[in-house]
N, C-alpha and C positions, 0 to 999 in steps of 0.2 A: 530685529529680525536677524537670525542666523545667516551667516553667508554661505553661498553655494558655489562659490567660484573655484576654479581649478587650483588656484594659489592657496586656498584654505587647506587643501589636502597636503601641501608642502610646509604648513606652518611649524609642525613639530620638527621638520628637518632644519628649518631656517633658525628656529630657536637654538637647536644643537649645534648650529655653525656646521653643518655637514653637507650643504649644497655647493654645487659648483657656482663659480662667480656669475654667470648668466642667470642662473635660477634665483640665486640669493638677490641679485637686483631686481628681478620681476617679482619676487615676493615682497621685497622692500617697497616698491613702488606701489603694490597693492595695499599693504598694510597702512601706507601713509594716506590713502584715499578711502579705507573701509573701516568704518566706526567699530563694527563687530569684531574683525580680526584685530584692529589695533589694541582694543579692550583686552582681548584674549592674550595677545602677546604681552601686553603689560603686566598681566596677571599670571604670566607663565601657563596659561591654558593652551592646550592644543585641539585638533580636530578629534580626537578620540574622546569619547565620555568616559570610559574607565578601561581598565587593564583587559578587560574581556573582549575589547574591540581590536586587540593586537593578537596576530597569530604567532605562536611560539616557534621559533626557529630552532633546529636541532642539528 
């Protein structure tokens, strides 16, 4: 079952290494306990299902 925790929303940023230390630790603890997020992190997947899920910044 897909994860719906707030940490799931930060998975992309955690994988990119762009979170501050506190947020990174929080996501790391979540990933250690959540099979869905751990699997997605191991496979390099993120919360967005495709590029259309991201808003373009200009």
